C-alpha positions in Angstrom: -23.7 -43.3 -14.0 -22.2 -40.5 -12.1 -19.0 -38.5 -12.1 -16.3 -38.0 -10.0 -14.4 -34.5 -10.3 -11.7 -33.2 -8.9 -10.9 -29.6 -8.4 -6.8 -29.1 -8.0 -6.3 -25.7 -6.4 -2.6 -25.4 -6.6 0.1 -22.6 -6.2 2.6 -22.4 -8.8 5.9 -20.8 -9.5 5.9 -19.0 -13.0 8.6 -20.6 -15.5 9.4 -23.4 -12.9 8.2 -26.3 -15.3 9.7 -28.8 -13.2 8.0 -27.7 -10.1 4.6 -27.0 -11.6 4.5 -30.4 -13.5 5.6 -32.6 -10.5 2.9 -30.8 -8.8 0.3 -31.6 -11.0 1.2 -34.9 -11.6 1.2 -36.0 -7.4 -2.3 -34.4 -7.9 -3.4 -36.6 -10.6 -1.6 -39.5 -9.1 -3.8 -38.9 -5.8 -7.1 -38.4 -7.6 -6.5 -41.8 -9.7 -6.2 -43.7 -6.3 -9.7 -42.1 -5.0 -11.5 -43.3 -8.5 -11.5 -39.8 -10.1 -12.8 -39.7 -13.5 -11.8 -35.9 -14.3 -9.2 -33.6 -12.4 -9.2 -30.1 -13.3 -6.5 -27.3 -12.9 -6.4 -23.9 -12.8 -5.6 -21.4 -15.9 -2.2 -21.3 -17.5 -1.1 -24.0 -14.4 1.7 -25.5 -16.7 3.9 -22.2 -16.8 1.9 -20.2 -14.0 -0.2 -16.9 -14.4 0.4 -14.4 -15.7 3.8 -14.9 -17.5 3.9 -11.9 -19.4 6.8 -11.6 -21.8 8.2 -14.8 -21.2 5.4 -15.8 -23.8 7.4 -14.3 -26.6 10.1 -16.6 -26.0 9.8 -19.7 -28.2 12.2 -21.8 -25.7 9.3 -21.1 -23.0 6.5 -22.1 -25.0 8.4 -25.3 -26.0 9.0 -26.3 -22.7 5.2 -25.6 -22.1 4.5 -28.2 -24.6 7.0 -30.8 -23.3 5.2 -30.5 -19.5 2.2 -31.2 -21.5 3.5 -34.1 -23.1 5.1 -35.7 -19.5 1.4 -34.8 -18.4 -0.5 -36.8 -20.4 1.4 -40.1 -19.6 -0.5 -39.6 -16.8 -3.8 -38.8 -17.9 -4.6 -42.7 -18.5 -7.5 -43.8 -16.3 -8.6 -40.5 -15.7 -9.3 -37.2 -17.6 -6.7 -34.3 -17.1 -7.8 -30.7 -17.8 -4.7 -28.3 -17.9 -4.4 -24.6 -18.7 -1.0 -23.3 -21.0 -0.7 -21.8 -24.3 -1.0 -23.3 -27.4 0.5 -21.8 -30.6 -1.8 -20.3 -33.4 -1.5 -22.1 -36.9 -3.2 -19.4 -38.6 -1.0 -16.9 -39.5 -3.4 -13.8 -39.1 -3.7 -12.8 -35.5 -1.6 -13.4 -32.5 1.1 -16.7 -32.5 -0.8 -17.8 -28.9 -3.9 -18.7 -27.8 -4.6 -19.2 -23.7 -5.8 -22.6 -23.6 -7.2 -25.5 -21.6 -5.7 -29.0 -22.9 -8.1 -32.0 -22.1 -6.0 -35.0 -21.6 -7.2 -38.9 -21.6 -5.7 -42.2 -22.5 -2.7 -40.6 -22.7 -3.4 -38.2 -25.7 -4.8 -34.4 -26.2 -8.1 -35.3 -26.7 -9.4 -31.7 -27.2 -8.1 -28.3 -26.7 -10.0 -25.5 -26.0 -9.0 -21.6 -26.6 -10.3 -18.7 -24.8 -12.3 -16.0 -26.0 -12.9 -13.1 -23.8 -9.2 -12.1 -23.3 -9.1 -8.9 -20.6 -6.8 -5.9 -20.7 -8.2 -4.1 -17.7 -6.6 -2.9 -14.4 -3.8 -6.1 -14.2 -4.5 -8.1 -17.1 -3.3 -7.5 -20.6 -4.1 -10.9 -22.4 -4.7 -9.3 -25.7 -1.0 -8.2 -25.9 -0.3 -12.0 -26.4 -3.1 -14.1 -27.0 -5.5 -14.4 -30.1 -9.3 -14.8 -29.2 -11.0 -18.5 -29.6 -12.3 -19.0 -33.3 -14.8 -21.8 -32.4 -16.6 -23.2 -29.7 -17.3 -26.9 -29.3 -18.4 -29.1 -26.2 -16.1 -32.1 -25.1 -17.8 -35.4 -25.1 -16.6 -37.7 -22.1 -18.0 -40.8 -20.7 -21.6 -40.0 -21.9 -21.5 -36.0 -20.9 -21.2 -32.9 -22.7 -18.8 -30.5 -21.2 -18.7 -26.9 -22.1 -15.3 -26.1 -20.9 -14.1 -22.1 -20.3 -11.5 -20.1 -19.4 -11.5 -17.5 -16.3 -13.1 -14.3 -18.3 -15.3 -16.0 -20.6 -17.9 -16.8 -17.7 -18.0 -12.8 -16.7 -19.6 -11.2 -19.7 -22.7 -11.2 -18.1 -24.6 -8.0 -16.7 -26.4 -4.8 -18.2 -23.2 -3.6 -19.5 -21.3 -6.5 -21.1 -17.3 -5.8 -21.8 -17.3 -8.1 -24.8 -19.7 -8.8 -28.0 -19.6 -12.8 -27.6 -20.3 -14.5 -24.9 -18.8 -18.1 -25.1 -21.4 -20.3 -23.1 -24.1 -18.9 -25.4 -22.4 -20.6 -28.6 -21.7 -23.9 -26.4 -25.3 -24.0 -25.3 -26.3 -25.0 -29.1 -24.7 -28.2 -28.5 -26.5 -28.9 -25.5 -23.9 -29.5 -22.6 -24.4 -31.0 -19.2 -21.7 -29.2 -17.2 -19.7 -26.6 -17.2 -16.0 -26.0 -16.3 -14.2 -23.1 -15.9 -10.4 -23.1 -15.1 -9.5 -19.5 -14.0 -6.8 -17.2 -12.6 -8.8 -14.8 -10.7 -6.7 -12.3 -8.2 -8.0 -11.4 -5.0 -9.0 -8.0 -4.1 -11.1 -7.3 -0.9 -14.6 -7.0 -3.0 -14.1 -9.9 -5.0 -14.7 -12.8 -3.0 -18.4 -12.5 -3.2 -18.3 -10.9 -6.7 -16.8 -14.1 -7.9 -19.8 -16.1 -6.2 -22.0 -14.1 -7.5 -20.9 -14.1 -11.0 -20.6 -17.9 -11.0 -24.2 -18.4 -9.5 -25.4 -15.9 -12.7 -24.1 -18.2 -15.1 -25.5 -21.4 -13.3 -28.7 -19.6 -13.4 -28.8 -18.3 -16.8 -27.7 -21.7 -18.5 -29.2 -24.1 -15.8 -26.2 -26.4 -15.6 -24.0 -27.2 -12.7 -20.5 -25.4 -12.5 -17.3 -27.0 -11.5 -14.9 -23.7 -11.0 -11.3 -24.3 -10.3 -9.4 -21.2 -9.3 -5.6 -20.7 -8.6 -4.0 -19.8 -5.4 -0.6 -17.8 -4.5 1.3 -14.9 -4.9 3.2 -13.8 -8.0 5.2 -10.9 -7.0 2.3 -8.2 -6.3 -0.3 -10.4 -7.3 -2.6 -12.6 -5.1 -4.4 -15.4 -6.0 -7.1 -16.5 -3.5 -8.3 -19.5 -4.6 -11.8 -20.2 -3.0 -12.6 -22.5 -5.9 -16.3 -23.4 -6.3 -18.9 -25.8 -7.1 -22.7 -25.1 -7.8 -25.2 -27.5 -8.5 -27.7 -26.8 -11.4 -30.3 -25.0 -9.4 -27.4 -22.6 -8.1 -26.8 -24.0 -4.7 -23.4 -23.6 -3.5 -22.1 -27.2 -3.2 -18.9 -26.6 -2.5 -15.8 -24.3 -1.9 -12.3 -24.9 -1.6 -10.3 -22.8 1.2 -8.9 -19.4 1.0 -5.0 -19.0 0.3 -4.3 -22.4 0.5 -3.3 -25.3 -1.6 -6.2 -27.9 -1.5 -7.7 -31.1 -3.8 -11.2 -32.0 -3.7 -13.6 -34.1 -5.3 -17.3 -33.9 -5.7 -19.6 -36.0 -7.2 -21.9 -35.4 -10.2 -25.2 -37.1 -10.3 -26.3 -37.9 -14.1 -29.3 -35.5 -13.3 -27.1 -32.7 -12.8 -27.4 -32.3 -9.0 -24.4 -33.2 -6.5 -24.0 -35.8 -4.3 -23.7 -34.4 -0.3 -24.8 -31.5 1.4 -25.5 -28.0 -0.1 -23.4 -25.5 1.5 -25.1 -22.3 1.1 -29.1 -22.6 -1.0 -29.1 -20.3 -3.8 -31.9 -18.3 -2.1 -29.2 -17.1 0.1 -26.6 -16.3 -2.3 -25.9 -12.8 -3.7 -27.4 -12.2 -7.1 -24.7 -9.3 -8.1 -21.8 -7.6 -7.0 -21.2 -6.5 -3.3 -18.5 -3.5 -2.9 -18.0 -2.9 0.5 -17.2 1.2 0.5 -14.4 2.0 2.6 -13.9 0.6 6.0 -17.6 -0.1 6.0 -18.9 -3.4 7.1 -17.7 -5.8 4.8 -14.4 -5.2 4.5 -13.2 -8.5 5.5 -9.6 -7.2 7.3 -8.6 -10.8 8.1 -8.6 -11.9 4.2 -6.6 -8.7 3.6 -4.1 -9.9 6.7 -4.1 -13.3 4.8 -3.3 -11.9 1.4 -0.5 -10.0 2.6 1.3 -12.8 4.9 0.8 -15.1 1.7 2.3 -12.2 -0.3 4.9 -11.7 1.8 5.7 -15.5 2.2 5.7 -16.3 -1.6 7.6 -13.5 -2.7 10.6 -15.0 -0.4 10.0 -18.5 -1.1 10.0 -18.0 -5.3 13.1 -15.7 -5.4 15.0 -17.8 -3.3 15.4 -15.2 0.0 15.1 -16.1 3.5 15.6 -13.0 5.8 14.0 -9.9 5.5 15.2 -6.3 7.0 13.1 -3.3 7.7 13.5 0.3 9.5 11.4 0.1 12.9 10.7 3.8 13.9 8.1 2.8 16.7 5.0 3.9 14.2 1.9 1.6 13.3 3.2 1.0 9.5 6.5 -0.3 10.6 5.4 -2.2 13.1 2.4 -3.7 11.4 5.0 -4.8 8.5 7.1 -6.3 11.0 4.5 -8.3 12.6 3.3 -9.4 9.0 6.8 -10.5 7.9 7.1 -12.1 11.3 4.1 -14.5 10.9 5.2 -15.0 7.2 9.1 -15.7 7.4 9.5 -16.5 11.2 10.4 -13.8 13.7 14.1 -15.3 13.8 14.5 -14.2 10.1 13.3 -11.1 10.3 15.7 -8.1 11.6 14.4 -4.6 12.7 16.8 -1.5 12.5 15.8 1.3 15.1 17.3 4.4 13.9 16.7 7.7 15.9 17.5 11.1 15.2 17.7 13.8 17.4 14.1 14.4 16.2 13.0 11.3 17.5 10.8 11.3 20.6 11.7 8.8 23.5 8.7 6.5 23.1 9.6 5.9 19.7 12.7 3.6 20.5 11.3 2.2 23.6 8.0 1.4 21.7 9.7 -0.4 18.9 11.8 -2.2 21.2 9.1 -3.4 23.1 7.5 -4.9 19.6 10.5 -6.5 18.8 10.5 -8.1 22.2 6.9 -9.1 21.6 7.6 -10.8 18.7 10.7 -12.0 19.3 12.4 -10.7 16.7 16.7 -9.5 16.2 16.7 -6.2 16.1 19.4 -3.1 16.6 19.5 0.4 17.0 21.6 2.6 15.0 21.4 6.5 15.7 21.6 8.5 12.9 22.6 11.7 14.4 26.4 11.6 13.7 25.5 10.5 10.2 23.6 13.6 10.0 25.5 16.1 11.3 28.2 15.2 8.8 26.2 15.7 5.7 25.1 19.0 6.9 28.7 19.7 7.8 29.7 19.0 4.3 26.8 20.6 2.6 27.4 23.7 4.8 29.3 25.5 2.0 26.4 25.2 -0.4 23.5 25.2 2.2 25.2 28.4 3.6 22.6 29.8 6.1 19.5 28.8 4.3 16.8 27.8 6.6 16.0 24.2 7.3 13.7 22.8 5.0 12.5 19.6 3.3 16.4 18.7 2.3 17.5 18.4 5.9 14.4 16.0 6.4 15.3 13.9 3.1 18.8 13.8 4.5 17.4 12.1 7.7 15.5 9.7 5.7 18.0 8.5 3.0 20.6 7.9 5.5 18.3 5.6 6.8 17.4 4.2 3.7 21.6 3.4 3.1 21.7 2.0 6.5 19.2 -0.7 5.6 21.0 -1.3 2.3 24.2 -1.7 3.7 23.1 -4.5 6.0 20.9 -6.1 3.5 24.0 -6.3 1.2 26.4 -7.4 3.6 24.1 -10.4 5.4 21.7 -11.1 2.7 18.5 -9.9 3.6 15.4 -8.1 1.4 14.7 -4.6 2.7 10.8 -4.6 3.2 9.1 -1.3 2.8 6.6 0.3 4.9 4.9 3.1 3.0 0.9 2.9 3.3 -1.4 3.8 0.3 -2.1 7.2 1.8 1.7 8.4 2.0 1.9 7.2 -1.6 -0.8 8.6 -3.0 0.0 12.0 -1.5 3.7 11.8 -2.1 4.3 11.7 1.3 7.8 9.9 1.5 11.3 10.2 0.3 12.6 8.7 -2.6 15.6 6.3 -1.9 14.9 7.0 1.8 11.8 5.3 3.1 10.7 4.6 0.0 13.6 2.3 -0.7 12.6 -1.7 -0.6 12.0 -4.7 -2.7 8.6 -4.9 -1.6 5.8 -3.1 -0.7 4.2 -4.5 1.9 1.5 -2.1 3.1 1.3 0.1 -0.4 -2.2 -0.9 -1.3 -3.6 -0.5 2.3 -5.0 3.1 3.6 -3.6 4.3 7.1 -6.7 3.8 8.5 -6.9 0.1 6.9 -3.4 -0.3 8.7 -5.0 0.4 12.0 -7.6 -1.9 11.4 -4.7 -4.6 10.5 -2.7 -3.4 14.0 -6.0 -4.4 15.5 -6.2 -7.4 14.0 -2.8 -8.3 14.9 -3.6 -7.7 18.2 -7.2 -9.6 18.3 -6.0 -12.4 21.0 -3.1 -10.3 22.8 -1.2 -7.3 22.7 1.9 -7.7 20.1 1.7 -4.2 19.0 2.5 -1.8 22.0 -0.8 0.1 22.3 0.8 3.4 22.2 2.0 2.5 18.9 -2.0 2.4 17.8 -3.0 5.4 19.7 -0.2 7.9 19.4 -0.5 10.7 16.4 1.3 9.9 13.4 5.0 11.3 12.5 7.9 11.1 10.3 9.8 12.6 13.3 11.9 14.5 10.9 11.8 18.1 12.7 11.0 18.9 15.9 7.2 18.1 17.2 6.2 17.0 13.6 3.0 15.3 13.0 1.7 14.0 9.8 -1.2 16.2 9.8 0.8 19.2 9.4 1.4 18.1 6.0 -1.6 16.2 5.3 -5.3 16.2 6.4 -6.7 14.3 8.8 -6.5 10.0 7.7 -10.2 10.1 8.8 -10.9 12.6 6.1 -8.0 11.9 3.4 -8.1 8.3 2.9 -12.3 8.3 1.9 -11.1 11.3 -0.3 -8.4 9.3 -1.9 -10.7 6.1 -1.9 -13.2 7.9 -3.9 -10.8 9.2 -6.7 -8.3 6.2 -6.7 -10.9 3.0 -6.6 -13.7 4.8 -7.7 -12.5 6.7 -10.3 -14.7 9.6 -9.1 -13.8 13.2 -10.7 -13.8 16.6 -8.6 -17.0 17.2 -9.2 -18.4 14.4 -8.0 -16.2 14.1 -5.0 -17.1 17.6 -3.7 -20.6 16.5 -4.0 -20.3 13.7 -1.6 -19.8 16.8 1.0 -15.7 17.1 1.0 -14.4 20.7 1.2 -13.9 21.7 -2.4 -10.5 23.2 -1.6 -9.2 20.1 -0.1 -10.7 18.1 -3.0 -8.0 20.0 -5.3 -5.5 20.1 -3.4 -5.6 16.2 -2.9 -5.9 15.1 -6.6 -3.4 17.5 -7.3 -0.8 15.8 -5.3 -2.0 12.5 -6.1 -1.2 13.3 -10.0 1.9 15.3 -9.5 3.5 12.4 -7.4 3.1 9.7 -9.8 6.7 9.9 -10.6 7.5 9.0 -7.1 5.3 5.8 -7.7 6.6 5.0 -10.7 10.4 4.2 -9.4 8.5 2.2 -6.2 8.9 -1.4 -5.5 6.0 -4.1 -6.1 3.2 -3.3 -3.9 1.3 -6.3 -2.6 -2.1 -5.9 -3.9 -5.1 -6.3 -2.0 -7.8 -3.4 -3.3 -9.7 -3.4 -6.4 -7.4 -0.5 -7.7 -3.5 -0.6 -6.6 -0.8 1.4 -7.4 1.5 -0.2 -9.8 0.8 -2.8 -13.2 -3.2 -2.3 -12.3 -3.2 1.5 -12.3 -1.6 3.3 -15.6 -1.6 7.2 -15.8 1.3 9.2 -17.2 4.1 11.0 -15.1 3.8 14.0 -17.4 -0.1 14.5 -17.1 -1.7 18.0 -17.2 -4.8 16.6 -15.6 -6.0 17.8 -12.3 -2.3 18.7 -11.4 
């Protein structure tokens, strides 16, 4: 007989056991009401992913087990697959496994442990978990299920990262279908890559695959959902939406086929990773937009915040940040503060005002000339007649940061940072000034990508005034200043940075692509010398395959290329 399998793509809150458990049980009850045989939840769904060092607290693990006990009472007429930590009873090795619990008839029918524990980029699973010791299929209603967890299906290709492939072990027991529970994060190269990986498993093992991914933002890491179902011929038969929760059922026939229409035939599916090069066709700016909006919304919701504040300069970075924040939080909850100095151009204020009028968000204007003049007056005995320099520029930036934080403290706002990836890479920013903030909205978007976001925001009507998009970028900290006075043109800089940061190309490889050799040496030195600034920066919403923050770990005092 056939089997009805539900995929529950849900947004969890790390450590919020009451909320997570309630959400899981609600989906179970809905699936039972619709005649489901199995319902599948994502990796570490009990506690949320990634729990990081919470896993070192025994109380945290006890609460995970208590949630499993509560959930299994609802697994009576339906089998439930949930993810959570499981204690290792063997003295040797780590004390925990990353596990999938198979619940049925109000019992824990089986527990599967994750074998492949990633430690690259944002992942640090071997810090906490022990790899699986054994591999067994789960027999349920006449079917043998090969149940794996996230990374367990990624060890394919010409250069596998691990020596063991869990599915190879499970195939000895002749399974009928594959189920994978996952916490696979978003980046703008990963959607097609993930689809190709699932397809590669189906092609290799000739079994249908039910792939359940988590959704939602966990501080800087975005999970986009897009859960997948393939039949044994590697046809895509189901895909849950990106960036939203969903619960959908799929009917598996006895012969391994799936009832219903084929969304995408195997012949049209990619067989390998498709990595879009910088800003070439393939970079889906709508996905980046959706990811950042989710990142802002979930950060505020899960932290219990409601109102945001930011400095609105009349430049494209603050304009895009403001528009994204208004979409995520509602315009009335986002306060813009315009802080012109004597070096600000008139259109900076008028452009920023026009933007807030278009968005209908509250804004204030606080000139900083008087504050700046007092600083200079008090510093005169020390500075004497030394020429104007970066010191005076940074006083302006830090005055603005101080004003924003004062308003945030007084009225309960969270300051959104507007720095982009090009600036963070090269150190073009002021610590405790324009680098202040609780969340970096655009810190994983190069300047050219920020312009693309601005155009996308204006896709239906002009929200961001055209002058903001077309005028030359400037920090406006001295007369006539332009970004290009300190940095190469972004059309060159961003592509160079992409080769070094995302693709990890060395200086000789980058020069061989036609970049000016002296410019390459200068830019790479800037990147590495400014690690100390990025180390003090706020969390950055991750949208690229190599973001600053938890996914990129380099020494502050390293000498390499600096």
